[in-house]
C-alpha positions in Angstrom: 263.4 69.9 232.8 262.0 73.5 232.8 263.7 76.7 234.5 261.3 76.7 237.7 261.8 73.6 238.3 265.6 74.3 238.6 265.7 77.5 240.0 265.3 76.9 244.6 264.5 79.9 246.4 263.7 80.8 250.1 262.5 83.6 252.1 263.1 84.7 254.9 261.5 87.2 257.0 263.0 89.8 259.9 261.1 90.1 263.4 259.7 93.8 263.9 263.0 94.3 266.3 266.0 92.1 264.6 268.1 94.3 262.9 270.1 92.8 260.3 274.1 94.0 259.9 275.5 95.2 256.7 276.6 92.5 254.4 274.3 90.2 256.3 273.6 88.2 254.0 276.8 86.7 253.6 276.7 84.2 256.1 273.4 82.8 255.4 275.1 82.9 251.3 277.8 81.2 252.5 275.9 78.1 254.3 272.7 77.7 251.0 276.2 76.9 249.0 277.8 74.8 251.3 274.0 73.2 251.8 273.7 72.7 248.1 277.0 71.1 247.7 276.7 68.6 250.4 273.5 67.8 248.2 274.2 67.5 244.8 277.7 67.2 245.2 278.1 70.2 242.5 278.6 74.0 243.0 275.8 76.2 242.5 275.9 77.9 239.0 274.7 80.6 240.6 273.7 82.5 244.0 271.7 86.0 244.4 270.5 87.1 247.9 269.7 90.4 249.3 267.7 92.2 251.0 265.4 93.8 249.1 265.4 92.1 246.7 262.1 90.7 243.5 261.4 88.1 245.7 260.7 90.5 249.1 257.0 89.8 248.2 254.8 87.3 250.0 252.2 86.0 248.4 248.8 85.5 249.7 248.9 82.1 250.7 252.3 83.1 252.9 250.8 86.1 254.0 248.0 83.5 255.1 250.3 81.0 256.8 252.2 83.5 259.2 249.2 85.2 259.8 248.2 81.9 261.3 251.5 81.2 262.9 251.2 84.6 264.9 248.0 83.8 266.1 
C-alpha cells in the first residue's frame, strides 16, 4: 500500500473570535490517537499535530466548500 493511503490527516479551522491556548492541540491529539486505537486495534506509529503545520493551507476545493458553508 502506498504511503498516501497510510497517512490520515485532518484540518481544523478556528473561528475568528476563538482563542486557542498554548498546548491546545494536545487534547485533540490524545483524542485522535484513542480513536485510532479503537478503529484499528493498534497504536499509531506516529502522530504530528500543531497550529501552523505544513497542512495549514487550504486547497482551492476546501476554500470553495468553506465559502458555501459560510454563506
